[in-house]
Structure formats: C-alpha cells, structure tokens
N, C-alpha and C positions, 0 to 999 in steps of 0.2 A: 535526377527525378526519382521519386520514391517508387518502389516496386509494389504494384497493385496486388492485393490479397483478396480472397473471396469471403471476407467477413460480412456477416449480416448483423451481428449483434455481439458486443463484448460485454459480458456480465461483470458485475462488480460485487466486492465485499467491502464494507466500510468505506473505503475510497475507490474499490473495484478490482476485479481480477478475471482472467479468462482461462481457457483449457484446450488441444490435439494436433497432429501434423502427419503428412504422408511419409512413409519409410521410417517411422520412429522405432523406439526400442520395443514397443509392445509391452504387455504385462506378463512377466515371467512367473513361473511357479514360485521362484524365490521371493518375489514380491508378495505373493499371496500368502506364503507360509512364513515369511519373516516375522519372528515373534520374540518372546522374552526368554531370557535366561534368569530373570529376576523372579523372586517370590516362589511360591509353591506352584507346581504344575497343575493346570486345570485338569480335572478328572475326565479321562476319555470314556468312562463308564456312564457318566451323567451328562446328557446333552445340555448345552448352554446356548442361549440366544443372546446376541449383543446387537443392540439397535444403534444405528448411526443416522443422525439428522443433519441435514445441510440446508442452506438458504436459497439455493439455486432453484429455478423452475424445474418442474418434472417434464422437460422436453423429450420428444421422441428422437430428435436428431442425434445420431450415434456419436458425434464428436463433441457434444456439449457435456457440461459437467456432470449432470445427473446420470446420463448413460455411461459415462466413463466410470463413475463410482459404482454403478450397477455391475459393470464388467469386472471391476476389481473384486467386488463382493462375491460374484459368481465363482471366480477362480479361487478366492480364499476358501469359500465353502467346500469347493471340490477337492482341495489339496491339503487343508490343515489336518493334522492328526490328533487334535484335541477335542473332537466332537463339538466344535463351536460353529454356530450358524449366524451369519451376519445378515441383518435386515436393514436396508437403506431407504430412507424417506427424505423428500425434498420439500421446497417451498415452505420452510419453517422460518418465521421471524424470530428475532431475539426475544421479543415479548412473549411469544407463544412458548418458546423453549423455557424461559424463566418461570412462567406460570405452571408449566407442566412439571418442571423440577420441584417447584415449591409444593406441589400436590403429592409429592413422593413417587411419581411415576417415571417412566422412561422419558428421554433417551439415555443410553449409557454413554455415548459419545456424541458430541454436537459441535457444529461450527459456531464461532462467536466473533465479536469484535474485541481486539486486544485490550482496549481500555475498559471493558466491562469486568475484567478479571479481579481487580482489587475489591470492588463492592461485592461481587458474587462470592469471592473467596471469604470475605469477612462475614457474609450471611450464611456460610456453611454449604454453599451450592456446588463448590468445585472440589474434586478429589486431588489431593496433593500427590503428584506423580514423581516427586524427587527421588525416592528410593528406586523405583522402576528405571528412571532415566540413568541413574548413576551405576546401577548394577547390570543393566542389559548390555553386555559386551558386543553383541552382534549388531546393535542398532546404530552406532557411530554418531554420537551427538556432535562430534567435532566437525562433521561435514556441513553443519548449518552455519549460515552467516552470523557473525557475532551480534550485529545490531538486531537481527530478527530474533535471536535468542534472548536478547536483553528485554524484549517486549513480553517475554513469557515467564519471567521470574519476578516474584513479588515477595518481598521480605524474606529473601533467601530460599524461597520455595518455588518449585515448578508446578504451575497450575495450568499452563497452556503449552502446546506444541505448534511451532510455525506450520502454517498450511500453504500460504502463498505470500509473496512479498511484492511491494510496489514502491517505486520512487517516482520522481518527476523529471521531465526533460524540457529543454527549451526547443520549441518548434519555430523555425524562422524561414524567411523568404530570401534566399541568396540574391535573387534578381533585384528585389527592392533595396536590399542593403547595398548592392553594387551601384545601383542608380543614385544612391545617396552617398557614395564615396567610400564604401566599406568593401574590401576584398576578403574579409574574414569575419567570422562571428566573434564578438567581443570576448577577450580573454580575462578581463578584470571587471569589477563592478564599476570602476571609473569609466572604462570604455563603454560598458553597457549604458550608463547614464548618457554619455555623449551620443551613442548610437540611437537611443530613443529620441533625443532632441532632433538629430539629423533626419530621422525617418518620419517625424510627425509633421502633418500638414494642417494649418489653421487658416481659415478665411479671415478677411478683414474685420468681419463682425464677431470674431471669436468662435465661429462654428468649426468644429474639428471634423475633418474629412478622412483623416488617417492618423493613427497613433503608432509610434514605434513599439510601445508596449504598455499595458495597463497592469500595475503590480498586483491588484487584488481581483483580477479577472481570470478565472471565473468566480473565485471566492477569496476571502482573506485567509491565507494559510498560515497557521500558527507555528509551523515547523520549517517550511521551505526556506523563507528568507533568513530567519535567525540561524539556521544551520549553515547557510552559505557565509554568514558573517561571523561564524565561529562562536555563537552565543550558547549559553547554557540556561537551564531553568531551575536547577537546584544546586545547592552547595552541600554536599553530603546528603543528610536527610532533610535539610532546611530549604524552603523555597528561596530562590534567588532570581528574581526577574528584572530588577532595575539595574542590571549590569550594563556597561558601556556598549557591549556588542549587541544586546537586545535593542537598545535605544537607537543605535546606528542602523539596524535592520529595518526598523519602522520609520525612522527618519528618512531613509532612502525612498520608501514608498510615499511618504507624506510629501516630499519635495516634488515628486512628479505631479501630484494633485495641485500643489501650490503653483507650479509653473503654468498650468493650463486652466486652472479653476475647477474646483470639485464639481460644481453644477454642470459645467461644460462637459466634463468627462463622463458624468453620469448620463447626460442626454445623448452623448455619442454611444455609450453602451447600449442604450435603448434601440439603436439602429442596427445592432449586430444580429446576424443570423445565428442559427443553432450550431453549436460546436460539433465537430466530427461529422458534418454533413457537407453537401456541396456548397451550402451557404456559410460554411465556417468563415469567420472574418479573416482568418489567415489566407484562405483560398481565394476569397473575393478581393483581397488586397487592402482591406480596411485596417488590418494590423500587419506590421512587419515582423513581429515576434509575439509569441505568447507561450506561457508555460502550460504543461499538460501532464496529468497523471498518465502513467504508461498503460493503464487499463484502456485508454482511448486510442492506442496506437493503431490497432488493426482497422478500426473504423476510419481513422484519418487516412490510412493508406488506400482504403477502398474509394473514398470520396475525393481524395486529393490527386487522382489520376489526371495527368496533363498539366499539373501545377508544379512550378519549381519550388520545392521546399525540402528542408532538411532538419536534423535534430542535433543538439549539442547539450552538454551539461551546463547547468547554471553556473556562471563564473563566480569567483570569490573576490573580495576587495584585495588590492595589491598588498602583499606582505602578510595576509591573513591565511591561516590554515583552516579553511572552512570545510564543509562537507555537503553531501546530497542528503535530502531527507529520505527516511525510509518508514513505511508502515507495513503492517502485516495482517493477514487473516490468520485465525488460529483454530485449532481443534482443542476441545477440553473434555474431561471426564466428569460425569455426574458423581458427586460425593456419595450418593445413595445407591450406586451400582451394586448389584447383589454379588457379583463375582469379579472383583477387581483384577485378579490375575488374568482371567479370560479377556476382560475388557482391555487390559494393556496389550495382550497379544494382538488384538485387533488394531489398537492404536499404533503399535510398532509396525505392523504391516502397512497400514494406511499412510504412515509418514516415512516409510523406508526409502532408501536411496533408489531401489528399483521401481517402486510405485511413483515416486516423484519424477523420475525420468520419463515414465509413461505419461504422467499428467502434463509434463513440460511441453508436449506436443501442441497442446492448446486448442481452443475452439476453432472450428473451421480451418484447422491446420496453420494457425497464425502464431503459435508459440505461447507459452505460459511462463511467467517468471516465478520460479520456485525458490524456497529458502535454502535448499541444499546447493553448495557449490558444484557438486557433481552433476546435478540436474541443469544448472546454468551452463556448465561446460558442454553437456550433451546437447543443449539447444544450439550453442554456438558452433559445435564441430560436426554434429550429426544430422540435424534436422533441416528440412527444406522450408525455411522460413525467411522472411525478408531481411535485408541488410540492417534495417532500422531496428528490428527485433533483436538481432545479434548484437548490434551496437549497444542497445539498452542493457542486455544481459551482461555484456563486458563491463559496462559502467558499474553495474551492481557488484561485479567481482573486484574492480580496480579502484573505485572511488572510496573516499572516507564516507561512511554511511552513519547518519545521526538520527536517533530516535528520541521521541519524547519520553522523559522518565516515567516509570511505573511507580505510583505512590497511592496511598489510600484516598487521595483527593484529586487524582488525575483528571477525571471528567469534569469536576467543578473548576479546576485550574484552567483547563482549555476553554471552558465557557466564559470565564471571567476575562481571559485574554481577548477573546473575540469581542466581547461587549465593550471593553475599555479601549482597545486599540482601534476599533471601528470609529469611536468618537474622535480619536486622534487624527485619523485619515480625513474625516469630514472637516476638521478645523475647529471643532467645538472645544477642544482642549489641546494642550501641547503634548508631544510625545513623552516628554519627561514626566509631566503630571499624570498622564495615563499609566505610565509604567509604575510610578509610585503608588497609584491607586490599586493596580494589580498586586503589587508586592504586599500592600497592607491587607487586602482581602484574603490573599492566599495564606499569609502568616496567621490570620485568625482562624482559617480552616485547619491549618496544620497543628495549631496549638489548642484548638477547641476540642 
C-alpha cells in the first residue's frame, strides 16, 4: 500500500511539475553564487537587476515553488559578488511572457514550455546560450539527463535550460490483477493486452462496469505509446511518421476500442470520477490500470490511502527496445536582456546542481523530479519522500528516456498527430491511412 503524503496540490508545467521535503539539502551559498566563468565579468561597480518570471501561483506556503524561488533569490542577492539583484515574479502565462518580450521589456529569464522554443527562437525572442553553456566550466552540463537536454537544443543552438522533468508511470491495482489471475504486472505489451482483457467486465447488454485500461485516458498521448513501441518521428531532418513502430503503437490502442466498441468505452469514461482524488477510477475499482504523469503522484498518494495500488513502468513489446516518454519544463533567456553576462550568472545559479538539489525536495515535502542526475540521486538517497517518488526518480535514471524531436514545426506536428490519430481511434479511418495523412501534412510543413 502506498505511503500517504501531505500533498494538497501538485502544480504543473506543460504536463506538470512539483517542489520541497524535510531534512533536505537546503540552499547553500554555493547555489546562490554559482555563476559563470564565461564571457566578461559583470561590473561590480554598476548595479544590475535581473528579473525572473515563472508560471506558478504566488502562494504564501513556504514549500511551494514561488516561495522556494524567492528564497533562492534572497540568498543569491546576499552572497553574489557581482552587484546583481534578482527579482522574482510568478503567475505569468506563456502568452503574457511572449507579449512582454515582444514589447522589448523584461523578463530577463522566464519559464516556458519546451516546444515553444523553435518558434520563439525563429522570431528572435530567445537568447542563444550556447557559448555560455560550453565555456562555463563550473556549471557541469554533463549532470543533466540526455533526453532533457535534447529538448533544449534547436538547430545546434542552446535556447533553453532544463528546469524540471516528467515521465509517466503505470498505476495499477495488484488486488484486482490477482483476482483476475495475475501475480505480477505485465512485463510486455502482449501481456498487457491480455491483462486488459482479463480485468475488463462487460454486462450482457454491452455496458462496461470495469476496464483493465483505457489507452487514451486521460488523453491521447503522442509520445507515451510510440516511445514504448520504439517508434521515431523524424529521420534525420525529415519527418518520418508512417513507420511500422508508430503504426503498431496506435493499432494497439485502436484494438482495445475495437474489442469493446468505441461508443461503449466513451460512455464508460463518462462515469469515471476525477483523477487523483478519492473518486479516482483506479481507487474506486473501475479501472485496474491507468497511466499517469508523475506530476500527479503526490495527490494520488494522498487520496489513495487504504487502497491497494502500486506503480510500474509501461512495458514494451516483446523483443522491442522501447523507452519511457520524457517531457521537461525549461528556463530561457530574453534575447533583449541588457546584460547577458549577468543574466547568465543568475541562470547558472538557478539551474546549478546545488539549487536543483534544494528544489528536488518538492511541494509539501513530496519530492520534485529534476533534470540533473545528482538531484534525482539526492531525492532517492537523502530525502524523506515516498517509496513511489523514489521509484519514479530511479526510473528516470535507469530507463531509456525518449523525447519528441525539436524542429521548426514541432508544435504543428504534435497537433496534426492528435487530430489524425484521434480519427483512427474512433474508427473513422484506419491507423495506416491516418499515419499516411500525418506524414503528408508534416512533409508539407517541413518543405514549405
């Protein structure tokens, strides 16, 4: 049974992220002063103010993101020797940030969604940090997870720095699986398909009362299933969607709908309670398994008290070298920042190993999944967080992590996949025809 944590709210970025824990590393002066050996030194004779904007609410709770970032800024301001003052503001949306940047104003550093980078960079909104990253010997780029770093590089240039990472896990009910003849969680996709059948209950009139799993619940994920099936989205610089692995990933999902009827499954979904609450369908027994972004883990632990549930990685097809999906929140620099050297010093401190270890403690002491391997190891070895949080952090370190490629047409590509493959799941078109349509549309984007 899962260990209950005192979470009230797990905040999210893009797909979601959280933040604090008792007995953690704290924020050392090294974190506050960690800066750059790159570029010219910011003048200590001239005061410099660097503004940092984030998307989290400006909560008063000291363990939440905003207060954590204020504490980091306070220590940075007190200990840096470059006459730099950091000002932190929260509750900023991506639209507000983009509008402000377009007007030629602050912020100098801001939180963003990774997939915005290509368009924003092409529009001249983002500072190219490549030289800073490559020449700052104290900052240790190699400590970041490779897949998180992949999301920060566009056309060979570094426009983002990983802020947080998120993957998905399978949450399941061992008691329901045991009732249906399973003494272990499925280890292959073939076993998963059979387990879904064994755990699904259908009345004589076709009404579904329990499902083993719903593949696109809570949403159709464009990376989760393809990653597990070993699929890819590009071949070099060219789009490549209609490959056999992509088709297999979506056909797996389509087969579940075909077996029980699309309309029947959607009617069943309408009966499900809110996720990560006491009415979560996993906790009420309406689902034997469901996948979840790890940003919801703390809330699930809080509301799953007294329920027999556990987590596991999504399995791969037999003989396939698949992977777990990864997404990331990022920090970026304004291309119009007036003092790039001072701004990088702040960025280097904000994303340093020491600061990330501090942030890894997580909201309400539940742990936060950070993109540095050292911060993940700190969560596993040093923090008083749940076994599930440690298990998820270990998965981020151990599993093959797969990210969606960063291209000039990334956002459009994702939208096209969702539109076309949704039609395939409803049965309005075949998976093969939908994949061919995606390929054609994205080729036109790439060549246009």
